[in-house]
N, C-alpha and C positions, 0 to 999 in steps of 0.2 A: 393487510395480510388476510383478513377474513374474506375480502372480495376475491383475492387470488385463490384461496382455498375453495371458494364457491365455484369459480371458473373451472378449476381442475376437476371438481366433482361433476360438473356439468359435462365436461369432456369425457370423463370416465363412463357416465351413464350413456352418453351418445355412442361411444365406441363399443360398449358392451352389448348394445341392443342387437346388432347383427349376429354376434356370437351367441347370445342368449336364445335368439329365435332359431338359429340353425341347430343349437344343442337340444332345444325342446322338441324339434321335429325329427331328431335322429332316433332311430329304433334302438332300444337297449334291452337286452335280456341278461340279467346277472348270471355269471357262470355258476354251475352247480357247486355246492359246498361253501359258498360265500354268502354272508348276510349283510354285506356292504354294497351299497349302490354307488358306484364310481360316478355315475351320471349326476346323482343328487349331490355328491360331494363337490363336484366341479361347479354345479349350478350355485351352490352356497357361497362360492368364492366370488361370484359376480356382484357388483354393487347393487343395492336395493334402493329404489326410489323412496320407499316409505320407511327405511331404517338406516339412518345416517350414522356412520362410524367415524372414528378419527381418520383423517384423510390419508395419513401414511399407511394405516392398516388396509384401507380400501385399495390403495395403489398396489401394495404388496400382494394382497389376495387376488386382485385382478390379474397381475402379472404371473402369479403361480398357476392360475387357471389357464392362461394363454400358453404358458410353458408346457403344461401337461398335454394340452391339445396339440400344440405345435410339435411336440416330441415324436409324434407318430408319423409325421410327414416323411415319406421316402424311406422309412425304416421298416425292416421285417422284424418286428418286436418279439414275435412268438408268444406274446402274452394275451390271453383271452380277456384280461381286465381292461385293456386299452384297444384291442383289435377292432372293436365296434366303432371306433371313431373314424368317420370317412375323411377322405383327403380334402374335400371342400371345407369341412369344419376346421381341419388342421390349418389349412391355408388362411381361412378367415381369422383364426386366432393369431397367427403370425403377423398378418396385416394389421390387426388391431394393436398388437404390441408395438409394431413399427410406427404406427400413427401416434400412439401415446408418447413415444420417445421424442416426438417433435414438439410436445406441449411444454411451455415454460412453467417450471415448478415453483418459482419464487423462493427457492431454498427450503421449501416445505419437506422435500424428500432428500435424504442422503446426507444430512449434516454430519452425523456420526460416521456414516460410511465414507464420506469424503475425507474425514480426518484419518480414518484407518487406511484408506487407499493412498492418501498422501504420505503416510508413514512408510507404506510399502514401496513407494516410489513410482506409483502409477501416474502417468502423464495423460490428462484428459484432452490435451490440445490436438493430439493426432488421431483421435478416434471419432467415429460417426456418432450421431445422436443415439441410434439404436444400441450401439455397443456401450455408449456412455451410461445409458439407463441400466443395462445388464451389470456393468461394473459397480454402479451405485447400489444395486440391489443385492449383490452377492454377499457382502459382509453380514447382511441381515438374514437372507433366506437360507444360505448354506448351513449355518449352525442349526436352524430349525429343521431342515430336511434331514440332516445327520441325526438329530434327535428322534425324528419320526421313524427313520430306518432302524435305529438302535432299539426302539421300543419292542419290536417283535423279534429281536435277535435272541440267540441262545446264550445264557450265561450260567455261571456256576451255581446259582440259586434255583435253577429250574428243576422240575421233578424228573422222574425216570423217563417219561415220554417228553423229551426236550422240546420237540417241535410243537406239540400240543400245548405245552406250558407257555411257550413263547407266543403262540397264536392267541391263547386265552388272555394274555397280558395286553395285547394289541393286535387286531386283525392284520394279517400280512398284506392285505390289499392296500393299506395306507403306506406301507413300506415300498410296495411296487410302484405306486403312483409317485411317491417322493423320489424314488430312484430315477424314474423317467424325467421328472422335473429337474433334478440335479444334473443329469447328463445333458439335458438341453441347455441349461445355463452355461455349463462348461464349454460346450461346443460353439458357443457364440463368441468366445474370446480366443484370440490366436497369439502368435509370437509378435512382439516380445512381452505383451501385457500378461499373458497367462502365467509365465514364470514367476512374476511378482505376487501372484495370488496362491502360490503353492501351500502356504500355511493355512489357507481356507479350504482349498480344493482337496488336498491329499487326505486330511482326516476323514472327510465325508466319503471319499472314494474307498478308503480302507474299510470303513464301516459297511459300505455296500458289498465289498468283496468278501467280508467276513460273515455275511448273512447266510443263513441256511437255504434261502430260496434261490433257485437258479435264475428266476426272473429279476431278482434284485442284483445278483452277482453279475449278470450280463451287462447291466448298465454301468456297474463299477469297472468292468473290464474294458468296455468301449471308452470310458472316460480316461483310464490309464493309457490306453493305446494312443488316444488323442494327446494326452500329456507328453508321452514319449516322443511325439512328432513335433511338439511346439514349445518345449522347454529344453534347457541345457543341463548338463550333469551337475553343475554347481548349484543350480536351483533345486535339484532333487536331493542334494547331498545330505542334508540333515535327516531325511527320511529313508535313505537308500536301503539300509539294512532291513527295516520293517517292511518296505515295499517288496524287496526280493524274497523275504521270508514268506510273505503272504502269496506271492506268485508261486513259489515252490509248493506251498500247501494246497494250492488250487489246481495243480497239475493233475490231480486225481479226479478232476471234474468229469461230468458225463459227456457223452459223445457230442451233444449239441453245443457244448461250450468249449470243446477241445481246440478248435481253430482259433478262437479268441484268446484262450489262456496261453497257447503257444506264441501267438503274435505279441501279446502283452509281455510275456516273460522274456522273449528275445529282445524286444525293444528296451525293456528296463535294464536287463543285465548288460547289454552292449552299450547303452547310454552311460551307465554308472561305472562299469568296470573295464572300459575299452583300453585303458593303459595298463591293465594288470591281467595278462592271460592266465596267470597261475592263481587267480582269485578263487577262493573256496566256493564262491557263488556260481562260477562257471561249472565247477566240479559237481556241486549239489544239484544244480538245475539239469545238467546233462544226465546225471544218474537217475533223477526222478523221471525225466521224459523217456529214457531208454527202458526203464523198468515197466512203464505202462505200455510201451510199444511191444516189448517182449511178451507181455501177457496177452496182447491181441494183435499178433503180427499180420493177420489176414483182414484186419479192419481197414478197408480201403480209405475211408474218410480220414482216419487218424494218420495213417502213413503218408497220404498225399499232403495233408496240411503240414505235417512236420517237415517233409522233404522240401516243400515250397518255401518254408519260413526259416529254416535253421541255418541257412548259409551265413548270415552275419555272425552267428556264434562261432561257426567254423573259422571264419576269417579272423576273428578276434583271438581265438584260442591258439591258432597256428600249430606249431610243433607240439604243443601240449595235448593235441588230439591223439597222439600216440598212446596215451594212457587209457584211451577208451576204445582202441581198435578191437579188443577181444569181444566187445559188445556191439560195436557199430557194424563191423564187417559181416557177421552172421546174418544180421537183418538185411543189409544191402544185397548179399548174395541171394537171399530168399526172394526179395522184392524184384531183383533183376529179371526174374522169370514170371512176374505177375501177369494176369490176363489182360490188363489194360495198358495201352501204349504210354499213357501219361505217366504212370508209375515208373515204367522202365526208363523213359527219358529223364525223369527227375533223378532216379538212382544214378544213371550214368553221369549226369551233371555233377552230383554230389561226390561221386567217386573221383572224377577229374579234379575237383577242388581239393579233396583230401590228399591226393597224390601230389598236387602242385604245392600244397602247404607243408607237407611233411616228407616228401620223397620216400614215403613209407619205409623209412630206415629201421633196421633191427627188428624186422617183423617176419613171421612165417607165412604171410598171406600172399606172397608173390605168385607162387605156383597155382594156388587156388583161384586167385584173381584172373590169371591168364586162362585157366580152365573155364571159369564162369563167363568170361568175355567172349570166348570162342563159341560157346553154346548160345549165348545171346545173339551173336552175329548170324548163326545158322537159323535160329528161331525167327529172326527178323523177316525171313522169306515169306512167312505166313501173316505178317502184320501190315497194317495200313501205313504205318510210319517207318517202313523198312529202311528207306534211304537215310532218314534222319538218325535212326538208331545205329545203323552201320557207320555213319559219319562220326558219331560220338565214340563208338567202340574203337575206331581207327585212331582218333585223337588220344584216347587213353593208352592204347598200345604204343603209340609213338612216344608218349611221355614216359611210359615204363621203360621203353627201349633206351631212352636218353638217360634216365636216372638210375636204372638198375643194371644196364650193360649185360655182362655175362650171365648174371642170374636170370634176367629176362630171356636171353637167348636159349638157356638151358630149358626153361619152362616152355618156350615156344617151339623148340626143336621137334617135338612129337606131332605138331600140327601143321608145319610149313608145307608138307607134301599132300595134305588133305585136299582133294579136288573141290570140296564144298567151301573151302576157305581160300581158293586160288586168288580171288580179287583182293582179299585182305592181305595175303602173303605178298602179292605183287606190290601193293601200296606200301607195305612196310619196307620192302626192299628199296623202292624208289625214295622213300623218306630217308632211309639209312644212307643211300648213295649221295643224296643231296647234302646230308650232314658232313660226310667224308670229303666231298668236293669243297665245301666251304672251309 
């Protein structure tokens, strides 16, 4: 056993040297306002030839260092605390972790982890060595990372200046690094294994999402988005209410997080509530999103992200969308004439979906919708995407013609002789004749 431990330590030292050398050569200037050196923090996690620790601790620390460095690869982190890490160093750390996973550990690592994972039903037979190492480490490292993130969170005992009190308790830099490490570990595991680890992953993700720092929140959001794509509703079931509640509470996030919070919220609510279109969570989430869109209707990034991502919620709510028409349609009518073609096309796609799902029954918006669509058709003459826009307008008009009949004809009657709408009028007549013939 002692020889095995010595062999592993030898491998750890060997694999850490390229990482240590690259890390030492990397230029690092701590961001203003922080007294924490992330570079020194990571260097301290690498095994020291002259200071031997318990082998399990050295393995865990080395892997946490690799996770922090590898988490930056291919990611636009937006965090000055880790943005200094070059791609070469990130790749070197990932390769070192991969090489370590091929070392035979002689059962020195993961005895308790293996027991816990066995109870969760995780099958090691079908996973690669690298994924096996990640799985063995997660029961040990995720609670540690959760604790690190929690240390600088705001709680009821904090002073008036909540953020300052939380930062005094523990520098937020530690939480930001821990959140990156957490996100990296989560993204190394996929379906079906990730679902069996929900009791480990979700509490840490919730802690990250409940943190006051946007840089911590974003890692929690990315983790939840990944969860939504790699687990099933039953595996989220025990936590679904607390997850959906924290999604709703984060909808008020800043502009830079809006795209992530909408994607996360849409995934979570459709995954857990898909069989219940009248769920109060659909109602609450839709109202929260619409409230923030109504406050900033001209915010291009917010409206574009929402229009791109909200379709699954519409599909799941179906006819229940009628209850939100008084708030949805005023926004859609305004955005239908936005300066950018992308917004206009997205609006037209969502309008088509809403009509298809609800046949916009018992609503006063038919006449207004026909008015706005005809204006959009005319405005398309000055747009680059004119043909695509007009194609969408025609599709919506045809659908209205089919589902609203006389009500549509009454609204359209004042436009059918407009020379600027001759093409649209002709197309509608052709479509109508085709329906009659059939």
